[in-house]
N, CA, C and O atoms as a Tripos MOL2 file, in Angstrom:
@<TRIPOS>MOLECULE
protein
  284   283    71     0     0
PROTEIN
NO_CHARGES

@<TRIPOS>ATOM
      1 N           0.8350   -1.1850    0.0000 N.3       1 MET1
      2 CA          0.0000    0.0000    0.0000 C.3       1 MET1
      3 C           0.8710    1.2360    0.0000 C.2       1 MET1
      4 O           1.8170    1.3320    0.7820 O.2       1 MET1
      5 N           0.5710    2.1570   -0.8450 N.am      2 ASN2
      6 CA          1.3060    3.4040   -0.9280 C.3       2 ASN2
      7 C           0.6880    4.4030    0.0440 C.2       2 ASN2
      8 O          -0.4630    4.8030   -0.1280 O.2       2 ASN2
      9 N           1.4440    4.8090    1.0640 N.am      3 LEU3
     10 CA          0.9200    5.7210    2.0780 C.3       3 LEU3
     11 C           0.6860    7.1220    1.5410 C.2       3 LEU3
     12 O          -0.0020    7.9150    2.1830 O.2       3 LEU3
     13 N           1.2400    7.4470    0.3790 N.am      4 ASP4
     14 CA          1.0250    8.7640   -0.2190 C.3       4 ASP4
     15 C          -0.3880    8.9120   -0.7760 C.2       4 ASP4
     16 O          -0.8040   10.0240   -1.1010 O.2       4 ASP4
     17 N          -1.1190    7.8330   -0.8910 N.am      5 GLN5
     18 CA         -2.4800    7.8750   -1.4240 C.3       5 GLN5
     19 C          -3.4990    7.9220   -0.2900 C.2       5 GLN5
     20 O          -4.5130    7.2270   -0.3500 O.2       5 GLN5
     21 N          -3.2490    8.7300    0.7460 N.am      6 GLY6
     22 CA         -4.0990    8.7960    1.9230 C.3       6 GLY6
     23 C          -5.5270    9.1900    1.6370 C.2       6 GLY6
     24 O          -6.4380    8.6710    2.2820 O.2       6 GLY6
     25 N          -5.7630   10.0930    0.6910 N.am      7 GLY7
     26 CA         -7.1180   10.4920    0.3550 C.3       7 GLY7
     27 C          -7.9240    9.3490   -0.2190 C.2       7 GLY7
     28 O          -9.1470    9.3080   -0.0910 O.2       7 GLY7
     29 N          -7.2410    8.4360   -0.8410 N.am      8 ASP8
     30 CA         -7.8760    7.2670   -1.4350 C.3       8 ASP8
     31 C          -8.3640    6.2850   -0.3740 C.2       8 ASP8
     32 O          -9.3020    5.5270   -0.6200 O.2       8 ASP8
     33 N          -7.7440    6.2910    0.7900 N.am      9 SER9
     34 CA         -8.0980    5.3160    1.8200 C.3       9 SER9
     35 C          -9.5140    5.5300    2.3460 C.2       9 SER9
     36 O         -10.1900    4.5610    2.6910 O.2       9 SER9
     37 N          -9.9720    6.7700    2.4140 N.am     10 GLU10
     38 CA        -11.3470    7.0250    2.8610 C.3      10 GLU10
     39 C         -12.3520    6.4200    1.8950 C.2      10 GLU10
     40 O         -13.3430    5.8250    2.3180 O.2      10 GLU10
     41 N         -12.1050    6.5670    0.6170 N.am     11 ALA11
     42 CA        -13.0060    6.0050   -0.3930 C.3      11 ALA11
     43 C         -12.9800    4.4820   -0.3370 C.2      11 ALA11
     44 O         -14.0230    3.8390   -0.4530 O.2      11 ALA11
     45 N         -11.8010    3.9080   -0.1600 N.am     12 ARG12
     46 CA        -11.6990    2.4490   -0.0790 C.3      12 ARG12
     47 C         -12.3920    1.9180    1.1710 C.2      12 ARG12
     48 O         -13.0410    0.8730    1.1300 O.2      12 ARG12
     49 N         -12.2520    2.6450    2.2870 N.am     13 PHE13
     50 CA        -12.9250    2.2450    3.5250 C.3      13 PHE13
     51 C         -14.4420    2.3050    3.3460 C.2      13 PHE13
     52 O         -15.1500    1.3820    3.7510 O.2      13 PHE13
     53 N         -14.9440    3.3810    2.7430 N.am     14 ALA14
     54 CA        -16.3820    3.5180    2.5010 C.3      14 ALA14
     55 C         -16.8920    2.3900    1.6050 C.2      14 ALA14
     56 O         -17.9720    1.8460    1.8340 O.2      14 ALA14
     57 N         -16.1200    2.0490    0.6020 N.am     15 GLU15
     58 CA        -16.4960    0.9580   -0.3040 C.3      15 GLU15
     59 C         -16.5060   -0.3850    0.4300 C.2      15 GLU15
     60 O         -17.3910   -1.2120    0.2130 O.2      15 GLU15
     61 N         -15.5270   -0.5900    1.2890 N.am     16 TYR16
     62 CA        -15.4420   -1.8230    2.0720 C.3      16 TYR16
     63 C         -16.6500   -1.9620    2.9940 C.2      16 TYR16
     64 O         -17.2790   -3.0190    3.0510 O.2      16 TYR16
     65 N         -16.9690   -0.8810    3.7180 N.am     17 VAL17
     66 CA        -18.1100   -0.9100    4.6380 C.3      17 VAL17
     67 C         -19.4150   -1.0890    3.8680 C.2      17 VAL17
     68 O         -20.3140   -1.7910    4.3310 O.2      17 VAL17
     69 N         -19.5290   -0.4650    2.7050 N.am     18 ALA18
     70 CA        -20.7340   -0.6370    1.8810 C.3      18 ALA18
     71 C         -20.8960   -2.0980    1.4700 C.2      18 ALA18
     72 O         -22.0120   -2.6180    1.4460 O.2      18 ALA18
     73 N         -19.8010   -2.7510    1.1510 N.am     19 GLY19
     74 CA        -19.8570   -4.1700    0.8080 C.3      19 GLY19
     75 C         -20.3090   -5.0220    1.9800 C.2      19 GLY19
     76 O         -21.1270   -5.9280    1.8190 O.2      19 GLY19
     77 N         -19.7740   -4.7300    3.1620 N.am     20 LEU20
     78 CA        -20.2090   -5.4550    4.3550 C.3      20 LEU20
     79 C         -21.6690   -5.1510    4.6630 C.2      20 LEU20
     80 O         -22.4340   -6.0410    5.0350 O.2      20 LEU20
     81 N         -22.0490   -3.8820    4.5040 N.am     21 GLY21
     82 CA        -23.4260   -3.4730    4.7780 C.3      21 GLY21
     83 C         -24.4270   -4.1700    3.8850 C.2      21 GLY21
     84 O         -25.5450   -4.4620    4.3110 O.2      21 GLY21
     85 N         -24.0430   -4.4390    2.6610 N.am     22 SER22
     86 CA        -24.9610   -5.1260    1.7500 C.3      22 SER22
     87 C         -25.2280   -6.5560    2.2100 C.2      22 SER22
     88 O         -26.2910   -7.1100    1.9300 O.2      22 SER22
     89 N         -24.2830   -7.1490    2.9040 N.am     23 VAL23
     90 CA        -24.4620   -8.5010    3.4270 C.3      23 VAL23
     91 C         -25.3780   -8.4870    4.6520 C.2      23 VAL23
     92 O         -26.1780   -9.4020    4.8470 O.2      23 VAL23
     93 N         -25.2570   -7.4510    5.4690 N.am     24 ILE24
     94 CA        -26.0900   -7.3440    6.6690 C.3      24 ILE24
     95 C         -27.5580   -7.2040    6.2900 C.2      24 ILE24
     96 O         -28.4270   -7.8010    6.9260 O.2      24 ILE24
     97 N         -27.8320   -6.4220    5.2630 N.am     25 GLY25
     98 CA        -29.1840   -6.3160    4.7480 C.3      25 GLY25
     99 C         -30.0660   -5.2690    5.3880 C.2      25 GLY25
    100 O         -31.1770   -5.0430    4.9100 O.2      25 GLY25
    101 N         -29.6220   -4.6250    6.4410 N.am     26 HIS26
    102 CA        -30.4090   -3.5850    7.0940 C.3      26 HIS26
    103 C         -29.6800   -2.2550    6.9560 C.2      26 HIS26
    104 O         -28.5760   -2.0900    7.4760 O.2      26 HIS26
    105 N         -30.2900   -1.3170    6.2620 N.am     27 VAL27
    106 CA        -29.6560   -0.0190    6.0200 C.3      27 VAL27
    107 C         -29.3410    0.6880    7.3360 C.2      27 VAL27
    108 O         -28.3020    1.3380    7.4460 O.2      27 VAL27
    109 N         -30.2180    0.5730    8.3390 N.am     28 GLU28
    110 CA        -30.0090    1.2730    9.6080 C.3      28 GLU28
    111 C         -28.8350    0.7090   10.4020 C.2      28 GLU28
    112 O         -28.4230    1.3130   11.3930 O.2      28 GLU28
    113 N         -28.2950   -0.4210    9.9950 N.am     29 ARG29
    114 CA        -27.1300   -0.9920   10.6820 C.3      29 ARG29
    115 C         -25.8110   -0.5860   10.0320 C.2      29 ARG29
    116 O         -24.7420   -0.9120   10.5500 O.2      29 ARG29
    117 N         -25.8720    0.1100    8.9240 N.am     30 THR30
    118 CA        -24.6530    0.4700    8.2090 C.3      30 THR30
    119 C         -23.7960    1.4430    9.0050 C.2      30 THR30
    120 O         -22.5810    1.2640    9.0810 O.2      30 THR30
    121 N         -24.3960    2.4670    9.5980 N.am     31 ARG31
    122 CA        -23.6010    3.4350   10.3620 C.3      31 ARG31
    123 C         -22.9300    2.7840   11.5760 C.2      31 ARG31
    124 O         -21.7320    2.9840   11.7760 O.2      31 ARG31
    125 N         -23.6670    2.0040   12.4010 N.am     32 PRO32
    126 CA        -22.9650    1.3360   13.5040 C.3      32 PRO32
    127 C         -21.8570    0.3970   13.0200 C.2      32 PRO32
    128 O         -20.8220    0.2660   13.6730 O.2      32 PRO32
    129 N         -22.0740   -0.2490   11.8840 N.am     33 LEU33
    130 CA        -21.0310   -1.1050   11.3110 C.3      33 LEU33
    131 C         -19.8070   -0.2800   10.9470 C.2      33 LEU33
    132 O         -18.6770   -0.6730   11.2380 O.2      33 LEU33
    133 N         -20.0320    0.8670   10.3080 N.am     34 ARG34
    134 CA        -18.9200    1.7580    9.9440 C.3      34 ARG34
    135 C         -18.1810    2.2060   11.2030 C.2      34 ARG34
    136 O         -16.9500    2.1920   11.2410 O.2      34 ARG34
    137 N         -18.9330    2.6030   12.2360 N.am     35 ASP35
    138 CA        -18.3110    3.0510   13.4810 C.3      35 ASP35
    139 C         -17.5270    1.9210   14.1460 C.2      35 ASP35
    140 O         -16.4540    2.1540   14.7020 O.2      35 ASP35
    141 N         -18.0550    0.7090   14.0920 N.am     36 TYR36
    142 CA        -17.3660   -0.4380   14.6790 C.3      36 TYR36
    143 C         -16.0460   -0.7050   13.9530 C.2      36 TYR36
    144 O         -15.0070   -0.8970   14.5850 O.2      36 TYR36
    145 N         -16.1000   -0.7140   12.6380 N.am     37 CYS37
    146 CA        -14.8740   -0.9240   11.8480 C.3      37 CYS37
    147 C         -13.8630    0.1850   12.1090 C.2      37 CYS37
    148 O         -12.6660   -0.0710   12.2350 O.2      37 CYS37
    149 N         -14.3540    1.4170   12.1890 N.am     38 MET38
    150 CA        -13.4740    2.5520   12.4720 C.3      38 MET38
    151 C         -12.8390    2.3920   13.8540 C.2      38 MET38
    152 O         -11.6460    2.6400   14.0260 O.2      38 MET38
    153 N         -13.6400    1.9760   14.8340 N.am     39 GLY39
    154 CA        -13.1260    1.7710   16.1840 C.3      39 GLY39
    155 C         -12.0370    0.7130   16.2410 C.2      39 GLY39
    156 O         -11.0970    0.8240   17.0270 O.2      39 GLY39
    157 N         -12.1630   -0.3080   15.4130 N.am     40 LEU40
    158 CA        -11.1290   -1.3440   15.3710 C.3      40 LEU40
    159 C          -9.8140   -0.8100   14.8220 C.2      40 LEU40
    160 O          -8.7400   -1.2700   15.2110 O.2      40 LEU40
    161 N          -9.8980    0.1550   13.9250 N.am     41 MET41
    162 CA         -8.6850    0.6790   13.2900 C.3      41 MET41
    163 C          -8.0630    1.8470   14.0480 C.2      41 MET41
    164 O          -6.8740    2.1210   13.8800 O.2      41 MET41
    165 N          -8.8350    2.5340   14.8740 N.am     42 LEU42
    166 CA         -8.2940    3.6710   15.6150 C.3      42 LEU42
    167 C          -7.3160    3.1920   16.6810 C.2      42 LEU42
    168 O          -7.4060    2.0550   17.1450 O.2      42 LEU42
    169 N          -6.3800    4.0600   17.0710 N.am     43 PRO43
    170 CA         -5.4460    3.6700   18.1220 C.3      43 PRO43
    171 C          -6.1760    3.4490   19.4450 C.2      43 PRO43
    172 O          -7.1840    4.0970   19.7310 O.2      43 PRO43
    173 N          -5.6650    2.5500   20.2210 N.am     44 GLY44
    174 CA         -6.2310    2.2470   21.5300 C.3      44 GLY44
    175 C          -5.9130    0.8120   21.8820 C.2      44 GLY44
    176 O          -5.9170   -0.0720   21.0260 O.2      44 GLY44
    177 N          -5.6380    0.5940   23.1590 N.am     45 GLU45
    178 CA         -5.2560   -0.7520   23.5850 C.3      45 GLU45
    179 C          -6.4430   -1.6960   23.5920 C.2      45 GLU45
    180 O          -6.3260   -2.8500   23.1800 O.2      45 GLU45
    181 N          -7.5860   -1.2110   24.0570 N.am     46 ARG46
    182 CA         -8.7600   -2.0800   24.1650 C.3      46 ARG46
    183 C          -9.6390   -1.9270   22.9390 C.2      46 ARG46
    184 O          -9.9630   -0.8110   22.5330 O.2      46 ARG46
    185 N         -10.0190   -3.0330   22.3600 N.am     47 LYS47
    186 CA        -10.8780   -3.0270   21.1740 C.3      47 LYS47
    187 C         -12.2820   -3.5220   21.5170 C.2      47 LYS47
    188 O         -12.9930   -4.0330   20.6520 O.2      47 LYS47
    189 N         -12.6830   -3.3660   22.7950 N.am     48 SER48
    190 CA        -14.0440   -3.7250   23.1640 C.3      48 SER48
    191 C         -14.9640   -2.5510   22.8380 C.2      48 SER48
    192 O         -14.4970   -1.4560   22.5250 O.2      48 SER48
    193 N         -16.2610   -2.7850   22.9140 N.am     49 VAL49
    194 CA        -17.2420   -1.8060   22.4470 C.3      49 VAL49
    195 C         -17.2120   -0.5110   23.2610 C.2      49 VAL49
    196 O         -17.3610    0.5730   22.6980 O.2      49 VAL49
    197 N         -17.0240   -0.6120   24.5600 N.am     50 GLU50
    198 CA        -17.0680    0.5910   25.3970 C.3      50 GLU50
    199 C         -15.9990    1.6180   25.0220 C.2      50 GLU50
    200 O         -16.3480    2.7740   24.7780 O.2      50 GLU50
    201 N         -14.7230    1.2570   24.9630 N.am     51 PRO51
    202 CA        -13.7250    2.2480   24.5600 C.3      51 PRO51
    203 C         -13.8750    2.6850   23.1030 C.2      51 PRO51
    204 O         -13.5730    3.8280   22.7580 O.2      51 PRO51
    205 N         -14.3420    1.7740   22.2540 N.am     52 MET52
    206 CA        -14.5530    2.1620   20.8530 C.3      52 MET52
    207 C         -15.6650    3.1990   20.7550 C.2      52 MET52
    208 O         -15.5820    4.1140   19.9350 O.2      52 MET52
    209 N         -16.6980    3.0720   21.5730 N.am     53 ALA53
    210 CA        -17.7840    4.0570   21.5780 C.3      53 ALA53
    211 C         -17.2580    5.4230   21.9990 C.2      53 ALA53
    212 O         -17.6500    6.4430   21.4320 O.2      53 ALA53
    213 N         -16.3800    5.4450   22.9850 N.am     54 ALA54
    214 CA        -15.8110    6.7150   23.4480 C.3      54 ALA54
    215 C         -14.9390    7.3630   22.3810 C.2      54 ALA54
    216 O         -14.8790    8.5890   22.2910 O.2      54 ALA54
    217 N         -14.2640    6.5520   21.5730 N.am     55 ARG55
    218 CA        -13.4070    7.1080   20.5260 C.3      55 ARG55
    219 C         -14.1980    7.5370   19.2920 C.2      55 ARG55
    220 O         -13.8390    8.5220   18.6470 O.2      55 ARG55
    221 N         -15.2670    6.8170   18.9530 N.am     56 THR56
    222 CA        -15.9890    7.1290   17.7180 C.3      56 THR56
    223 C         -17.0760    8.1770   17.9030 C.2      56 THR56
    224 O         -17.4700    8.8280   16.9350 O.2      56 THR56
    225 N         -17.5680    8.3540   19.1290 N.am     57 ALA57
    226 CA        -18.6050    9.3740   19.3880 C.3      57 ALA57
    227 C         -18.4500    9.9100   20.8060 C.2      57 ALA57
    228 O         -19.2680    9.6020   21.6730 O.2      57 ALA57
    229 N         -17.4130   10.7070   21.0550 N.am     58 PRO58
    230 CA        -17.1430   11.1640   22.4180 C.3      58 PRO58
    231 C         -18.2740   11.9880   23.0410 C.2      58 PRO58
    232 O         -18.4250   11.9880   24.2620 O.2      58 PRO58
    233 N         -19.0570   12.6790   22.2390 N.am     59 ALA59
    234 CA        -20.1340   13.5160   22.7770 C.3      59 ALA59
    235 C         -21.3670   12.6990   23.1590 C.2      59 ALA59
    236 O         -22.2340   13.1900   23.8820 O.2      59 ALA59
    237 N         -21.4520   11.4610   22.6810 N.am     60 ARG60
    238 CA        -22.6240   10.6250   22.9720 C.3      60 ARG60
    239 C         -22.2030    9.1720   23.1870 C.2      60 ARG60
    240 O         -22.6960    8.2540   22.5320 O.2      60 ARG60
    241 N         -21.2810    8.9990   24.1200 N.am     61 THR61
    242 CA        -20.6790    7.6880   24.3440 C.3      61 THR61
    243 C         -21.7030    6.6260   24.7410 C.2      61 THR61
    244 O         -21.6580    5.5110   24.2220 O.2      61 THR61
    245 N         -22.6250    6.9490   25.6520 N.am     62 ALA62
    246 CA        -23.5980    5.9500   26.1150 C.3      62 ALA62
    247 C         -24.4870    5.4770   24.9630 C.2      62 ALA62
    248 O         -24.7120    4.2770   24.8030 O.2      62 ALA62
    249 N         -24.9850    6.4060   24.1720 N.am     63 ALA63
    250 CA        -25.8350    6.0420   23.0330 C.3      63 ALA63
    251 C         -25.0360    5.2560   21.9940 C.2      63 ALA63
    252 O         -25.5360    4.2910   21.4160 O.2      63 ALA63
    253 N         -23.7980    5.6750   21.7640 N.am     64 GLN64
    254 CA        -22.9490    4.9720   20.7970 C.3      64 GLN64
    255 C         -22.6510    3.5580   21.2780 C.2      64 GLN64
    256 O         -22.6150    2.6200   20.4810 O.2      64 GLN64
    257 N         -22.4370    3.4070   22.5750 N.am     65 HIS65
    258 CA        -22.1840    2.0860   23.1410 C.3      65 HIS65
    259 C         -23.3550    1.1560   22.8410 C.2      65 HIS65
    260 O         -23.1500    0.0290   22.3920 O.2      65 HIS65
    261 N         -24.5750    1.6150   23.0820 N.am     66 GLN66
    262 CA        -25.7640    0.8140   22.7920 C.3      66 GLN66
    263 C         -25.8740    0.5050   21.2990 C.2      66 GLN66
    264 O         -26.2150   -0.6110   20.9080 O.2      66 GLN66
    265 N         -25.5840    1.4960   20.4860 N.am     67 SER67
    266 CA        -25.6640    1.3160   19.0380 C.3      67 SER67
    267 C         -24.6890    0.2450   18.5610 C.2      67 SER67
    268 O         -25.0410   -0.5990   17.7360 O.2      67 SER67
    269 N         -23.4740    0.2810   19.0780 N.am     68 LEU68
    270 CA        -22.4680   -0.6980   18.6800 C.3      68 LEU68
    271 C         -22.8100   -2.1020   19.1840 C.2      68 LEU68
    272 O         -22.4940   -3.0960   18.5300 O.2      68 LEU68
    273 N         -23.4510   -2.1750   20.3400 N.am     69 LEU69
    274 CA        -23.8330   -3.4810   20.8740 C.3      69 LEU69
    275 C         -24.9170   -4.1490   20.0490 C.2      69 LEU69
    276 O         -24.9860   -5.3770   19.9890 O.2      69 LEU69
    277 N         -25.7680   -3.3490   19.4090 N.am     70 HIS70
    278 CA        -26.9530   -3.9030   18.7580 C.3      70 HIS70
    279 C         -26.9400   -3.8280   17.2450 C.2      70 HIS70
    280 O         -27.9650   -4.0930   16.6180 O.2      70 HIS70
    281 N         -25.8230   -3.4780   16.6370 N.am     71 PHE71
    282 CA        -25.8500   -3.4030   15.1800 C.3      71 PHE71
    283 C         -25.9050   -4.7890   14.6200 C.2      71 PHE71
    284 O         -25.9350   -4.9620   13.4020 O.2      71 PHE71
@<TRIPOS>BOND
     1     1     2 1
     2     2     3 1
     3     3     4 2
     4     3     5 am
     5     5     6 1
     6     6     7 1
     7     7     8 2
     8     7     9 am
     9     9    10 1
    10    10    11 1
    11    11    12 2
    12    11    13 am
    13    13    14 1
    14    14    15 1
    15    15    16 2
    16    15    17 am
    17    17    18 1
    18    18    19 1
    19    19    20 2
    20    19    21 am
    21    21    22 1
    22    22    23 1
    23    23    24 2
    24    23    25 am
    25    25    26 1
    26    26    27 1
    27    27    28 2
    28    27    29 am
    29    29    30 1
    30    30    31 1
    31    31    32 2
    32    31    33 am
    33    33    34 1
    34    34    35 1
    35    35    36 2
    36    35    37 am
    37    37    38 1
    38    38    39 1
    39    39    40 2
    40    39    41 am
    41    41    42 1
    42    42    43 1
    43    43    44 2
    44    43    45 am
    45    45    46 1
    46    46    47 1
    47    47    48 2
    48    47    49 am
    49    49    50 1
    50    50    51 1
    51    51    52 2
    52    51    53 am
    53    53    54 1
    54    54    55 1
    55    55    56 2
    56    55    57 am
    57    57    58 1
    58    58    59 1
    59    59    60 2
    60    59    61 am
    61    61    62 1
    62    62    63 1
    63    63    64 2
    64    63    65 am
    65    65    66 1
    66    66    67 1
    67    67    68 2
    68    67    69 am
    69    69    70 1
    70    70    71 1
    71    71    72 2
    72    71    73 am
    73    73    74 1
    74    74    75 1
    75    75    76 2
    76    75    77 am
    77    77    78 1
    78    78    79 1
    79    79    80 2
    80    79    81 am
    81    81    82 1
    82    82    83 1
    83    83    84 2
    84    83    85 am
    85    85    86 1
    86    86    87 1
    87    87    88 2
    88    87    89 am
    89    89    90 1
    90    90    91 1
    91    91    92 2
    92    91    93 am
    93    93    94 1
    94    94    95 1
    95    95    96 2
    96    95    97 am
    97    97    98 1
    98    98    99 1
    99    99   100 2
   100    99   101 am
   101   101   102 1
   102   102   103 1
   103   103   104 2
   104   103   105 am
   105   105   106 1
   106   106   107 1
   107   107   108 2
   108   107   109 am
   109   109   110 1
   110   110   111 1
   111   111   112 2
   112   111   113 am
   113   113   114 1
   114   114   115 1
   115   115   116 2
   116   115   117 am
   117   117   118 1
   118   118   119 1
   119   119   120 2
   120   119   121 am
   121   121   122 1
   122   122   123 1
   123   123   124 2
   124   123   125 am
   125   125   126 1
   126   126   127 1
   127   127   128 2
   128   127   129 am
   129   129   130 1
   130   130   131 1
   131   131   132 2
   132   131   133 am
   133   133   134 1
   134   134   135 1
   135   135   136 2
   136   135   137 am
   137   137   138 1
   138   138   139 1
   139   139   140 2
   140   139   141 am
   141   141   142 1
   142   142   143 1
   143   143   144 2
   144   143   145 am
   145   145   146 1
   146   146   147 1
   147   147   148 2
   148   147   149 am
   149   149   150 1
   150   150   151 1
   151   151   152 2
   152   151   153 am
   153   153   154 1
   154   154   155 1
   155   155   156 2
   156   155   157 am
   157   157   158 1
   158   158   159 1
   159   159   160 2
   160   159   161 am
   161   161   162 1
   162   162   163 1
   163   163   164 2
   164   163   165 am
   165   165   166 1
   166   166   167 1
   167   167   168 2
   168   167   169 am
   169   169   170 1
   170   170   171 1
   171   171   172 2
   172   171   173 am
   173   173   174 1
   174   174   175 1
   175   175   176 2
   176   175   177 am
   177   177   178 1
   178   178   179 1
   179   179   180 2
   180   179   181 am
   181   181   182 1
   182   182   183 1
   183   183   184 2
   184   183   185 am
   185   185   186 1
   186   186   187 1
   187   187   188 2
   188   187   189 am
   189   189   190 1
   190   190   191 1
   191   191   192 2
   192   191   193 am
   193   193   194 1
   194   194   195 1
   195   195   196 2
   196   195   197 am
   197   197   198 1
   198   198   199 1
   199   199   200 2
   200   199   201 am
   201   201   202 1
   202   202   203 1
   203   203   204 2
   204   203   205 am
   205   205   206 1
   206   206   207 1
   207   207   208 2
   208   207   209 am
   209   209   210 1
   210   210   211 1
   211   211   212 2
   212   211   213 am
   213   213   214 1
   214   214   215 1
   215   215   216 2
   216   215   217 am
   217   217   218 1
   218   218   219 1
   219   219   220 2
   220   219   221 am
   221   221   222 1
   222   222   223 1
   223   223   224 2
   224   223   225 am
   225   225   226 1
   226   226   227 1
   227   227   228 2
   228   227   229 am
   229   229   230 1
   230   230   231 1
   231   231   232 2
   232   231   233 am
   233   233   234 1
   234   234   235 1
   235   235   236 2
   236   235   237 am
   237   237   238 1
   238   238   239 1
   239   239   240 2
   240   239   241 am
   241   241   242 1
   242   242   243 1
   243   243   244 2
   244   243   245 am
   245   245   246 1
   246   246   247 1
   247   247   248 2
   248   247   249 am
   249   249   250 1
   250   250   251 1
   251   251   252 2
   252   251   253 am
   253   253   254 1
   254   254   255 1
   255   255   256 2
   256   255   257 am
   257   257   258 1
   258   258   259 1
   259   259   260 2
   260   259   261 am
   261   261   262 1
   262   262   263 1
   263   263   264 2
   264   263   265 am
   265   265   266 1
   266   266   267 1
   267   267   268 2
   268   267   269 am
   269   269   270 1
   270   270   271 1
   271   271   272 2
   272   271   273 am
   273   273   274 1
   274   274   275 1
   275   275   276 2
   276   275   277 am
   277   277   278 1
   278   278   279 1
   279   279   280 2
   280   279   281 am
   281   281   282 1
   282   282   283 1
   283   283   284 2
@<TRIPOS>SUBSTRUCTURE
     1 MET1         2 RESIDUE 1 A MET
     2 ASN2         6 RESIDUE 1 A ASN
     3 LEU3        10 RESIDUE 1 A LEU
     4 ASP4        14 RESIDUE 1 A ASP
     5 GLN5        18 RESIDUE 1 A GLN
     6 GLY6        22 RESIDUE 1 A GLY
     7 GLY7        26 RESIDUE 1 A GLY
     8 ASP8        30 RESIDUE 1 A ASP
     9 SER9        34 RESIDUE 1 A SER
    10 GLU10       38 RESIDUE 1 A GLU
    11 ALA11       42 RESIDUE 1 A ALA
    12 ARG12       46 RESIDUE 1 A ARG
    13 PHE13       50 RESIDUE 1 A PHE
    14 ALA14       54 RESIDUE 1 A ALA
    15 GLU15       58 RESIDUE 1 A GLU
    16 TYR16       62 RESIDUE 1 A TYR
    17 VAL17       66 RESIDUE 1 A VAL
    18 ALA18       70 RESIDUE 1 A ALA
    19 GLY19       74 RESIDUE 1 A GLY
    20 LEU20       78 RESIDUE 1 A LEU
    21 GLY21       82 RESIDUE 1 A GLY
    22 SER22       86 RESIDUE 1 A SER
    23 VAL23       90 RESIDUE 1 A VAL
    24 ILE24       94 RESIDUE 1 A ILE
    25 GLY25       98 RESIDUE 1 A GLY
    26 HIS26      102 RESIDUE 1 A HIS
    27 VAL27      106 RESIDUE 1 A VAL
    28 GLU28      110 RESIDUE 1 A GLU
    29 ARG29      114 RESIDUE 1 A ARG
    30 THR30      118 RESIDUE 1 A THR
    31 ARG31      122 RESIDUE 1 A ARG
    32 PRO32      126 RESIDUE 1 A PRO
    33 LEU33      130 RESIDUE 1 A LEU
    34 ARG34      134 RESIDUE 1 A ARG
    35 ASP35      138 RESIDUE 1 A ASP
    36 TYR36      142 RESIDUE 1 A TYR
    37 CYS37      146 RESIDUE 1 A CYS
    38 MET38      150 RESIDUE 1 A MET
    39 GLY39      154 RESIDUE 1 A GLY
    40 LEU40      158 RESIDUE 1 A LEU
    41 MET41      162 RESIDUE 1 A MET
    42 LEU42      166 RESIDUE 1 A LEU
    43 PRO43      170 RESIDUE 1 A PRO
    44 GLY44      174 RESIDUE 1 A GLY
    45 GLU45      178 RESIDUE 1 A GLU
    46 ARG46      182 RESIDUE 1 A ARG
    47 LYS47      186 RESIDUE 1 A LYS
    48 SER48      190 RESIDUE 1 A SER
    49 VAL49      194 RESIDUE 1 A VAL
    50 GLU50      198 RESIDUE 1 A GLU
    51 PRO51      202 RESIDUE 1 A PRO
    52 MET52      206 RESIDUE 1 A MET
    53 ALA53      210 RESIDUE 1 A ALA
    54 ALA54      214 RESIDUE 1 A ALA
    55 ARG55      218 RESIDUE 1 A ARG
    56 THR56      222 RESIDUE 1 A THR
    57 ALA57      226 RESIDUE 1 A ALA
    58 PRO58      230 RESIDUE 1 A PRO
    59 ALA59      234 RESIDUE 1 A ALA
    60 ARG60      238 RESIDUE 1 A ARG
    61 THR61      242 RESIDUE 1 A THR
    62 ALA62      246 RESIDUE 1 A ALA
    63 ALA63      250 RESIDUE 1 A ALA
    64 GLN64      254 RESIDUE 1 A GLN
    65 HIS65      258 RESIDUE 1 A HIS
    66 GLN66      262 RESIDUE 1 A GLN
    67 SER67      266 RESIDUE 1 A SER
    68 LEU68      270 RESIDUE 1 A LEU
    69 LEU69      274 RESIDUE 1 A LEU
    70 HIS70      278 RESIDUE 1 A HIS
    71 PHE71      282 RESIDUE 1 A PHE
């Protein structure tokens, strides 16, 4: 992977999540899926739902936690 193509990575990530979302079959689960995948890639020692919720939606951690648990 060429790290100089950083702008391209957002498009590739969106395409990847869209592909996964099509398998899930529920449009309303796509955003929590995207947030979950993003949480896995963000820095942090713990990859459980609680810390990922705090990293992906710091202003609404409790709601994000529930969303990630139920996607």
